[in-house]
N, C-alpha and C positions, 0 to 999 in steps of 0.2 A: 345760612341757617341750616342746621341739621334737622332731618326728619325722623321722628320717633314713631314707631308703629303702635305701641301700646301705651302711650302717654307715660312712659317711664315705669309702668306697673306690669307685673306678670300675673296672669290669672292662675287658678288652681291647675288647669290643664297644662299650662306652660311649665309650671314647676314639675308636674308629673312627667311630662315628656322629657324634660331636661334630666330628671332623676333616672328614668329608665335608660336614657341615652348614655349617661355617665356609667351606670352599672354595666351596660353592654360593652362600652368601650374598655373598661377595666378588665372585664371578663375575657374579651378577645386578646388584649395585651398580655395578660397573665398566661392564657392558653398558648399563645405563640411563644412566649418566653420559655415555658415548660417544655414544649415540643422541641424547640431549638436546643435547649440544654440537653435533653435526652438524646437527640440525634447526634450532637457533637460529642457527648461524653461516651457514647457507645463505641466510637472508634471503629476499629476493623474487626470487631468480634463477629463471629459467624452465628447464625441462628442455631438454637439448641437442636442438636440431632441426637436421637437415642443411641446409646452405646451398643456396640455389637455384643452378642452373648459370648461368654467365655468359650474357648474351644472344647472344653470337657462337656459343656452343656450341649453344644452342637453335636458332638459325638454321641452323647446319650440320647438325644432326640432321634438321630439317624438309627441308632440301635432299637429304639422303641418303635419306630416305623417299620422295622424289618429290613432296612437297607443293608445292615451289617449282621453277620452271624456273631455268635458269642466269642469265638476265637479271634476273629478280626477286631472286634470291639476291644477285647482285653489287650491285644498287641498294640493297637493304636493308642489306647489309654496309657499303657506303659511308656510308649514313646513320648507322649505329651508330658508325663510326670517326671521324666528324666531331665537332667540339666542340659541336654542338647549336645553333650560331648560324644555320645554314641549315635552314629547315624546308620540307618539301615540301607542296604542296597536292593535294587529291584532288578 
């Protein structure tokens, strides 16, 4: 003969505990599925890194800080704006 604890009936607290347990179970399963999907779909992407400023901006910043005089700034800017076929010797 089998032994039944609650005489085949569930009290209000039993229903409440079972309902909360079911909600928590499904919440955990969905969270794990979402995290797993996001991890696997990300692949080999690297974290977002900010792009380096363009060379003309770096040159302008150096000129603004006084690291370059006007002639040197204009010469370097001209070199940056050419197509690269003309190279300067030092």
